[in-house]
Structures are given as C-alpha cells and as structure tokens.
C-alpha positions in Angstrom: 21.4 -32.8 29.8 23.8 -34.4 32.4 21.4 -37.4 33.1 21.4 -37.8 28.9 25.0 -37.9 28.4 25.2 -40.6 31.3 22.8 -42.7 29.3 24.6 -42.2 25.9 27.6 -43.8 27.5 26.0 -46.3 28.6 24.1 -47.6 25.5 27.7 -47.3 23.4 29.2 -49.2 25.3 26.5 -52.2 26.1 27.7 -54.4 23.7 31.3 -54.9 25.6 29.8 -54.1 29.4 27.9 -57.5 28.9 31.3 -59.2 29.1 32.6 -57.3 31.6 32.4 -57.1 35.5 30.6 -54.8 38.3 32.6 -53.0 41.6 29.5 -52.0 43.5 30.8 -49.3 46.9 29.2 -47.7 49.0 30.4 -45.6 52.0 29.4 -43.2 54.7 31.5 -40.6 56.2 30.4 -38.6 59.2 32.7 -35.8 61.9 31.7 -33.2 64.0 34.3 -30.5 65.5 33.8 -27.9 68.7 34.9 -25.3 69.5 34.5 -23.6 72.9 34.0 -19.7 72.9 36.4 -17.9 75.7 34.9 -17.8 78.8 35.5 -14.5 81.1 34.1 -13.0 84.2 31.5 -10.6 82.1 30.6 -13.5 80.1 31.0 -16.9 81.8 28.6 -18.5 79.5 30.3 -18.6 76.5 28.7 -21.1 74.2 30.2 -23.1 71.2 30.2 -23.4 67.7 29.7 -26.9 67.0 30.4 -28.3 63.2 28.4 -31.5 62.2 28.8 -33.1 58.4 27.2 -36.2 57.3 27.6 -37.5 53.6 27.2 -40.4 51.7 29.0 -41.5 48.0 28.5 -44.7 45.6 30.2 -45.2 42.7 29.9 -47.9 40.1 32.3 -48.9 37.9 31.7 -51.9 34.4 34.9 -53.3 34.0 35.4 -52.9 29.9 38.8 -54.7 29.9 40.5 -56.6 32.6 41.9 -53.4 34.4 39.7 -50.7 32.8 36.4 -49.6 33.8 33.6 -47.4 33.1 32.5 -45.2 36.2 29.6 -43.7 37.4 29.7 -42.0 40.6 26.6 -39.5 43.2 28.2 -38.0 47.0 26.4 -36.1 48.7 27.2 -34.2 52.0 25.7 -32.1 54.5 27.5 -29.6 56.6 25.3 -28.0 59.7 27.8 -25.5 61.9 25.4 -24.0 65.0 27.3 -21.4 66.3 25.7 -20.0 69.7 28.6 -18.0 70.6 26.6 -14.6 71.4 28.1 -11.3 69.4 26.5 -7.9 70.0 26.7 -5.1 67.3 29.2 -1.7 69.0 25.4 -0.2 70.5 24.4 -3.4 72.7 21.1 -3.3 70.6 20.9 -6.4 69.1 22.5 -10.0 70.0 23.0 -12.4 67.4 22.1 -15.3 70.4 22.9 -18.0 67.6 23.7 -19.1 63.9 22.8 -21.7 62.0 24.7 -22.4 58.6 23.6 -24.9 56.3 25.1 -26.1 53.3 24.5 -29.7 50.6 27.3 -30.6 48.5 26.5 -32.7 45.6 28.5 -34.4 42.7 27.7 -36.5 39.8 30.6 -37.5 37.5 31.2 -40.2 35.2 34.4 -41.0 33.5 37.2 -43.8 33.6 38.9 -45.7 36.3 42.1 -47.8 36.1 43.0 -50.6 38.1 46.7 -51.7 39.0 46.1 -55.2 39.8 43.3 -57.9 38.6 40.2 -58.6 39.7 41.7 -61.7 42.0 44.2 -59.5 43.6 44.2 -59.0 47.5 44.1 -55.3 47.3 43.5 -53.1 44.0 44.8 -50.0 43.7 43.1 -47.7 40.9 42.7 -44.2 39.7 39.9 -42.6 38.7 39.4 -39.5 35.9 36.1 -37.7 35.2 33.5 -35.2 34.4 31.8 -33.7 37.1 28.6 -31.7 38.5 29.1 -29.7 41.1 26.0 -28.6 42.8 26.1 -26.5 46.3 22.9 -25.1 48.4 22.4 -23.9 51.6 20.5 -21.8 54.5 21.5 -19.6 57.2 19.7 -18.7 60.1 20.3 -16.1 62.7 18.5 -16.0 66.6 18.2 -12.1 67.4 17.9 -10.4 70.4 16.6 -6.8 69.3 15.8 -4.7 72.7 14.1 -8.0 74.4 12.0 -9.5 72.0 13.4 -12.4 69.9 13.6 -12.3 66.0 14.8 -14.7 63.5 15.9 -13.9 59.9 16.3 -16.6 57.5 18.7 -16.5 54.3 18.8 -18.9 51.8 21.7 -19.7 49.4 21.2 -19.4 45.9 21.8 -22.5 44.1 25.0 -23.0 41.9 26.2 -25.8 39.6 29.6 -25.9 38.0 30.6 -28.4 35.5 34.2 -29.5 37.0 36.6 -32.3 36.9 37.2 -35.0 39.4 40.5 -36.8 40.0 40.3 -40.0 42.8 42.2 -42.6 43.7 41.1 -45.7 45.9 42.7 -49.2 47.7 40.6 -52.1 47.7 41.4 -55.0 50.7 39.2 -58.0 49.9 37.8 -59.5 52.0 36.1 -62.7 50.3 35.5 -63.3 46.7 32.8 -60.8 45.9 33.4 -58.1 49.1 35.9 -55.9 50.2 36.5 -52.8 52.4 37.6 -49.6 50.1 39.3 -46.7 51.2 39.3 -43.7 48.8 40.0 -40.1 48.3 38.6 -38.4 45.9 39.1 -34.0 44.8 36.6 -32.3 42.9 37.3 -29.6 40.8 34.4 -27.1 40.0 35.1 -25.3 36.6 38.4 -27.6 35.2 40.4 -25.1 37.8 43.4 -27.7 38.9 44.8 -24.7 41.3 41.7 -25.4 43.9 42.0 -29.6 44.1 43.6 -29.2 47.4 40.6 -27.2 48.5 38.1 -30.1 47.6 39.3 -33.6 49.0 37.2 -35.8 50.5 38.3 -39.0 52.4 35.9 -41.8 52.3 35.9 -45.6 53.4 32.6 -48.2 52.5 32.1 -51.3 51.3 32.5 -52.5 48.2 31.0 -56.0 45.9 32.6 -57.5 42.8 30.7 -59.4 40.7 
C-alpha cells in the first residue's frame, strides 16, 4: 500500500519533474561503544558490553521548482549488543554467560523538501517534512550455564510497523558542479507523536550528487 501511494505521487508529478533536477544523497553510519564490567577479587574477568551500530540511507529529491522538491528516502539501521558480563540467579544454578541483542530499524519516507538557497550556491541548507513507515524487528540470544551444562535460548521480537512522520534538516557543501558533501539530522516520530522527536534522531554524513 505504501509503495502504491509513492508511485501515484510520482506519476502525478511526472510532467513537472521532466523540467526539474535531481539531488541524490548516499550516506553510511558506524559507531561502536564499549562498557567494561566492574573487576573485583571474586570476579577478576568481569567482561564487557559492546554495542555496534551500522546503517545506511539514501535520499532522492526531484526539484519541482527551484527551491522545492518531492523527496523519497529509505534508511536501515542494524544495532547489535553483545554483553558477556556474567549474571547468576539467586540460587547460583543458572548463569547468563552472554546476551546478544540485535535490533533492525527500517524507515521508508516520502515528503517535501524546501531548500533555502539555489542549486549553484556553495552551501545549501534545506528542511524536509513528510510521511514515513517505521519498522522494527530483532532477536535476543542467551548463552546459559545450567548447573555446568551450556544451553542457548533464542527469542525473536515481533515485527512492528508504525505510520509515522519525519523531519530532517541538512546542509549541502558543494565540491564540484555536481558533487557535494551533505550533513543531516533526521527524526522519526512513530504514530505522529511529536513528544518522542528527540528520542529518534539520526545524524549522518554522506556524498550527494545534483544533476
């Protein structure tokens, strides 16, 4: 249904888009964070928790007029947490040796982008607002020691899909006539709840081409 809406919008604007120009942006994000456990005499090797986040996105904007564009975007983020800080139950019969969580977030959006400078400017700030489909899924794996015997448990999270809104601000720095560097901040608001705007902000940097 979402894809059909996008196609309808594209065909509706196609006669106008022939005379416009395109801004294509590709970006990749990577971050890694590590938290060490607390070392004690009873626990000389406390382990650590490592979170690795990887993601990519693309934005394709057709400038219908000089400063206004129809924007399509897609992003996917994979966040993985590996925690080997061992935890025991109160009776010491079960030890959680390792926990591995994976969360996958996908966002597909369509909206309007408003630029605040012409395509020939060295720096082009822009603001985009629109509709997004926000999808989350993931798995959790446990490595257990049950009275000296190792066991594994896998739990799969239910896939959830939310109708959402998004807002993004970007700065494009022009390198050549066609190529530039774009820095952006984007927030997605599941179920159009603006109170969670600050909870879902993604910062990215990537190359863009205007042709």
